[in-house]
C-alpha positions as CSV (number, residue, x, y, z in Angstrom):
1,X,-68.8,30.1,-8.9
2,X,-71.1,27.4,-7.5
3,X,-74.2,29.5,-8.2
4,X,-72.9,30.2,-11.7
5,X,-72.6,26.4,-12.3
6,X,-76.2,25.8,-11.2
7,X,-77.5,28.6,-13.4
8,X,-75.8,27.1,-16.5
9,X,-77.0,23.6,-15.5
10,X,-80.6,24.6,-15.2
11,X,-80.4,26.6,-18.5
12,X,-79.1,23.6,-20.3
13,X,-81.7,21.3,-18.8
14,X,-84.4,23.8,-19.7
15,X,-83.2,23.9,-23.3
16,X,-83.1,20.1,-23.4
17,X,-86.6,19.8,-22.0
18,X,-88.0,22.3,-24.5
19,X,-86.5,20.4,-27.4
20,X,-88.1,17.1,-26.3
21,X,-90.3,15.5,-29.0
22,X,-94.0,15.0,-28.4
23,X,-95.3,11.8,-29.9
24,X,-98.9,10.5,-29.8
25,X,-101.0,7.8,-31.3
26,X,-103.8,9.2,-33.4
27,X,-106.9,7.4,-34.7
28,X,-108.5,8.6,-37.9
29,X,-110.5,7.5,-40.9
30,X,-111.9,4.0,-40.6
31,X,-109.9,1.9,-38.1
32,X,-106.6,3.7,-38.9
33,X,-103.9,4.3,-36.3
34,X,-101.1,6.7,-37.0
35,X,-98.2,8.2,-35.0
36,X,-97.9,12.0,-34.9
37,X,-94.7,13.6,-33.6
38,X,-93.3,17.2,-33.3
39,X,-90.8,19.3,-31.4
40,X,-92.8,21.3,-28.9
41,X,-90.1,24.0,-28.7
42,X,-91.2,25.4,-32.0
43,X,-94.0,28.0,-31.5
44,X,-94.8,28.8,-35.1
45,X,-96.7,26.5,-37.4
46,X,-94.4,24.0,-39.2
47,X,-94.6,22.1,-42.5
48,X,-96.2,18.6,-42.1
49,X,-94.8,15.4,-43.6
50,X,-96.6,12.1,-44.0
51,X,-94.4,9.0,-43.7
52,X,-95.7,5.9,-45.4
53,X,-94.4,2.5,-44.2
54,X,-92.7,-0.4,-45.9
55,X,-94.7,-3.5,-46.8
56,X,-94.1,-4.7,-43.3
57,X,-96.7,-2.2,-42.1
58,X,-96.8,0.7,-39.6
59,X,-93.9,-0.5,-37.4
60,X,-91.1,1.0,-35.3
61,X,-89.0,1.9,-38.4
62,X,-91.7,4.2,-39.8
63,X,-92.1,5.8,-36.4
64,X,-88.3,6.3,-36.2
65,X,-88.3,8.2,-39.5
66,X,-91.2,10.3,-38.2
67,X,-89.1,11.1,-35.1
68,X,-86.1,12.0,-37.3
69,X,-88.2,14.5,-39.3
70,X,-89.6,16.0,-36.1
71,X,-86.0,16.5,-34.9
72,X,-85.5,18.5,-38.1
73,X,-88.4,20.8,-37.1
74,X,-91.2,19.3,-39.1
75,X,-94.5,17.8,-37.8
76,X,-94.5,14.2,-39.0
77,X,-97.3,11.6,-39.2
78,X,-96.4,7.9,-39.7
79,X,-99.5,6.7,-41.4
80,X,-101.4,3.4,-41.4
81,X,-102.2,2.1,-44.8
82,X,-103.3,-1.4,-43.7
83,X,-105.8,-0.5,-40.9
84,X,-105.7,-1.2,-37.2
85,X,-102.0,-0.5,-37.2
86,X,-101.4,-4.1,-38.2
87,X,-97.9,-5.3,-39.2
88,X,-96.6,-8.4,-41.1
89,X,-94.3,-10.9,-39.6
90,X,-93.5,-12.8,-42.9
91,X,-93.0,-11.7,-46.5
92,X,-96.1,-13.7,-47.6
93,X,-98.2,-11.7,-45.2
94,X,-96.6,-8.5,-46.1
95,X,-97.2,-9.2,-49.8
96,X,-100.9,-10.0,-49.0
97,X,-101.4,-6.7,-47.0
98,X,-99.6,-4.5,-49.6
99,X,-101.3,-6.1,-52.6
100,X,-104.7,-5.6,-51.1
101,X,-104.0,-1.8,-51.0
102,X,-102.0,-1.6,-54.3
103,X,-104.8,-3.2,-56.2
104,X,-107.2,-0.5,-55.0
105,X,-104.7,2.4,-54.7
106,X,-107.0,4.9,-56.7
107,X,-109.8,4.3,-54.2
108,X,-109.0,2.6,-50.9
109,X,-105.4,3.7,-50.9
110,X,-106.1,7.3,-51.8
111,X,-108.9,7.4,-49.2
112,X,-106.6,6.2,-46.4
113,X,-103.8,8.5,-47.5
114,X,-106.0,11.6,-47.7
115,X,-107.6,10.7,-44.3
116,X,-104.1,10.9,-42.8
117,X,-103.3,14.1,-44.6
118,X,-106.5,15.6,-43.3
119,X,-105.5,14.9,-39.7
120,X,-102.1,16.3,-40.2
121,X,-103.4,19.5,-41.8
122,X,-105.7,20.1,-38.9
123,X,-103.0,19.8,-36.2
124,X,-102.4,23.1,-34.5
125,X,-98.7,22.9,-35.1
126,X,-99.0,22.4,-38.8
127,X,-99.0,24.9,-41.7
128,X,-101.7,23.3,-43.7
129,X,-100.4,24.7,-47.0
130,X,-97.0,23.1,-46.5
131,X,-97.5,19.3,-46.8
132,X,-95.2,16.6,-48.2
133,X,-95.0,12.9,-48.1
134,X,-92.1,10.3,-48.0
135,X,-92.3,6.6,-48.3
136,X,-90.2,3.4,-48.2
137,X,-90.6,0.3,-50.3
138,X,-94.5,0.0,-50.5
139,X,-94.6,3.5,-49.1
140,X,-92.4,4.8,-51.9
141,X,-94.8,3.4,-54.5
142,X,-97.7,4.9,-52.5
143,X,-96.4,8.4,-52.4
144,X,-95.5,8.3,-56.1
145,X,-99.0,7.1,-56.9
146,X,-100.5,9.9,-54.8
147,X,-98.4,12.4,-56.9
148,X,-99.7,10.7,-60.1
149,X,-103.3,11.2,-58.8
150,X,-102.7,14.9,-58.3
151,X,-103.0,14.9,-54.6
152,X,-102.2,18.5,-53.3
153,X,-98.6,18.0,-52.0
154,X,-95.6,20.2,-52.2
155,X,-93.4,17.2,-52.8
156,X,-93.0,13.4,-52.4
157,X,-89.9,11.4,-51.8
158,X,-89.6,7.7,-52.6
159,X,-86.9,5.5,-51.0
160,X,-86.4,2.1,-52.7
161,X,-90.0,2.2,-53.9
162,X,-91.5,0.6,-57.0
163,X,-92.2,2.4,-60.3
164,X,-94.7,0.4,-62.3
165,X,-98.3,1.7,-62.5
166,X,-101.5,1.2,-64.3
167,X,-102.4,4.9,-64.1
168,X,-99.4,6.9,-65.4
169,X,-99.0,10.6,-64.6
170,X,-100.7,12.9,-67.0
171,X,-99.4,16.4,-68.1
172,X,-100.6,19.1,-65.8
173,X,-102.0,16.7,-63.2
174,X,-99.0,16.3,-60.9
175,X,-98.7,19.1,-58.3
176,X,-95.8,17.7,-56.3
177,X,-92.1,17.8,-57.0
178,X,-90.7,14.3,-56.9
179,X,-87.5,12.8,-55.4
180,X,-86.6,9.2,-56.0
181,X,-83.7,7.5,-54.1
182,X,-83.0,4.2,-55.7
183,X,-80.4,1.4,-55.1
184,X,-78.4,0.4,-58.2
185,X,-78.5,-3.3,-57.1
186,X,-82.3,-3.3,-56.3
187,X,-83.5,-6.5,-57.9
188,X,-87.1,-5.6,-57.0
189,X,-87.2,-3.1,-59.9
190,X,-86.1,-3.9,-63.4
191,X,-84.2,-1.5,-65.7
192,X,-87.2,-1.5,-68.0
193,X,-89.5,-0.3,-65.2
194,X,-87.0,2.5,-64.3
195,X,-86.7,3.6,-68.0
196,X,-90.5,3.6,-68.3
197,X,-90.9,5.6,-65.1
198,X,-88.5,8.3,-66.3
199,X,-90.2,8.5,-69.6
200,X,-93.6,8.8,-67.8
201,X,-92.2,11.6,-65.7
202,X,-90.7,13.4,-68.7
203,X,-93.9,13.0,-70.8
204,X,-96.0,14.4,-68.0
205,X,-93.5,17.3,-67.5
206,X,-93.1,16.4,-63.8
207,X,-90.4,18.2,-61.8
208,X,-88.4,15.2,-60.6
209,X,-85.0,14.0,-59.6
210,X,-83.9,10.3,-59.8
211,X,-80.8,9.4,-57.8
212,X,-79.1,6.0,-58.0
213,X,-76.8,4.8,-55.2
214,X,-74.1,2.3,-56.4
215,X,-73.9,-0.9,-54.4
216,X,-77.3,-0.4,-52.7
217,X,-79.9,-3.1,-52.6
218,X,-83.6,-2.9,-51.9
219,X,-84.4,-1.6,-48.4
220,X,-81.0,0.1,-48.2
221,X,-82.2,2.7,-45.6
222,X,-83.5,0.1,-43.1
223,X,-80.9,-1.2,-40.6
224,X,-83.1,-4.3,-40.1
225,X,-82.9,-5.3,-43.7
226,X,-79.9,-7.5,-43.2
227,X,-81.8,-9.5,-40.5
228,X,-84.8,-9.8,-42.8
229,X,-82.6,-10.9,-45.6
230,X,-81.0,-13.7,-43.5
231,X,-84.3,-14.8,-42.0
232,X,-86.4,-14.9,-45.2
233,X,-83.8,-15.3,-47.9
234,X,-84.6,-11.9,-49.4
235,X,-82.4,-10.0,-51.8
236,X,-82.3,-6.9,-49.6
237,X,-79.7,-5.2,-47.4
238,X,-78.8,-2.1,-45.4
239,X,-76.3,0.3,-46.9
240,X,-75.1,2.9,-44.4
241,X,-73.5,5.2,-47.0
242,X,-76.6,5.2,-49.2
243,X,-78.8,5.7,-46.2
244,X,-76.9,8.8,-45.0
245,X,-76.6,10.3,-48.5
246,X,-80.3,9.8,-49.3
247,X,-81.3,11.3,-46.0
248,X,-79.2,14.3,-46.7
249,X,-80.7,14.5,-50.1
250,X,-84.2,14.5,-48.5
251,X,-83.3,17.4,-46.2
252,X,-82.2,19.5,-49.2
253,X,-85.3,18.5,-51.1
254,X,-87.6,19.5,-48.2
255,X,-85.8,22.9,-47.8
256,X,-86.4,23.5,-51.5
257,X,-90.1,22.7,-51.6
258,X,-90.8,24.5,-48.4
259,X,-88.5,27.4,-49.4
260,X,-86.7,27.4,-46.0
C-alpha cells in the first residue's frame, strides 16, 4: 500500500510539473519588450494570441491575461505598444503614452503590432496560420484598428475598448472575425460612437458580435479598476460577473475561429 501511495504521488507531481507554464521576456522590433507564455506539456503547435495592454502600459494585468490564455492551451504574447516596456503611473501619463500611438496607429502602431505578431508566429510552439488578438481599453481600440487595416488575423476581441476611428473598415478589407465586450455603463464611449461603430461594421460586412453587460463600467475586467477609480477619481470599476461572462464568451469565440 505504501508503494502504491508513492507511485500515485509521483504521477500526480509529474503531471503538475508537465503542465507548468513557461514564461519569458522577449525583445523584438525597436526597443519593444513583450512577455511570451505557453504550457510546455502541449507537444503540437498551438494557436497564438496577442494580448494588447490597457492605457497603463505593459503591466502585470496584461501578463496575467496572457497566463490565463496559456492555461487554456494557447501560446500568448503580451505585447509592448509603448516601447521599452514602460508603464504609466498616472492617467495624464497614460493618456500621453496612448495618444502618441493612437495618433499614428496606421504607421507606428501597426509596425509595433506586426513586429509582435512576427515574433509570435516564429515561435516553435505556434501554428503560424492560427493567430488572434485581444485587447483591453487602449488595447481593445488597437486590435479593432488592426482588423480595420486588414491585418491577417483569425479574430480580434475587444474588452471595454473605444470605437471611434478616422479610418473606418472597408468592405472586403477585414479578415478577422470581431468580438466586442462592452459595459453598458461605460462613460468613456458615447451611444453615438457605438451606433456609428455598428453601422461601420455592417456597412463593411464584417462578421462581428457586440455584447453589452448591464451595470458594467469601463475597465470592468480589471480587479485593480476600483483602486484606480478611488485614487484618480475615474469613472471605472471592476464587475466580477461581467468579467467572468466576457471571459467565457472569449473562450467560445476562440474555439470558433480556431475550429477546435
